[in-house]
N, C-alpha and C positions, 0 to 999 in steps of 0.2 A: 504494500500500499503506500509506503514512504517513497518508494522509487517512482511510483506514478505521480505522486505529488511533486516531487523533485523535477521530473521530466516536464511537467506542466508549467512549473514555476520557471524553469529555465527558457522554455518556450515562450512565455509570455514577457520575461525581460528582454529576450532577443526580438521580440515582435515590434517594440517601439522603435528599433532601429529602422525599420521600414517606413516611418511615417514621411509626410511630405515636408518640403521646407516650408517656412513662414511665407515666402513670397510665391510659391505656388499655391497655398491656401488662399491667400489674398486674391490671387489672379482668378481662382476658380469662383469666389464669392463675386467678384467684378463681373465675371462672365454671367453669373446667375442674375444679378442686378440688372444687366443690359438686356437679357433675353426675356426676363419677367419682372418688371420693375415692382409691380403691385404685389406680387408674391414675396418678393425680397422684403418689402417695407412691412407686409404682415407678419413675416417671419421674425423682423427684428421686433415689431410690437408684442408679438407673442413671448418671445425669449425675455423681453424687458419685463412683461406682466409676470411671468413665471419667477423671475428673479425678485421683483418686488414681494411677491407672495411668499416666497420662500424666506426672504429676509425679514417679513413682518412676522411671521410664525416663529421664527428665532427669537426675535426681540421680545414677542409676547411671553415666550416660554421662560425666557431669562427674568422678565420683569415679573411674572407670576412666581418664579422660584425665589425670587428676592423679597417679594411681599410676605410670602408664605413662612419665612424664617422667623419674621419678626414676632 
């Protein structure tokens, strides 16, 4: 069992080396915004909304934890 876990861990560690350059990723995003500008805008809005909701849940949990200790 440990050999399988070790093999998967090594494979996942080496897998990150196949990632794109930052310039290629930005070029891909520019291509998407050129071919489908409305879809790109909605994607940015949705990601921003998800970030806002996640951040507000984290802050609410921290505030609730601080108030509960008193």
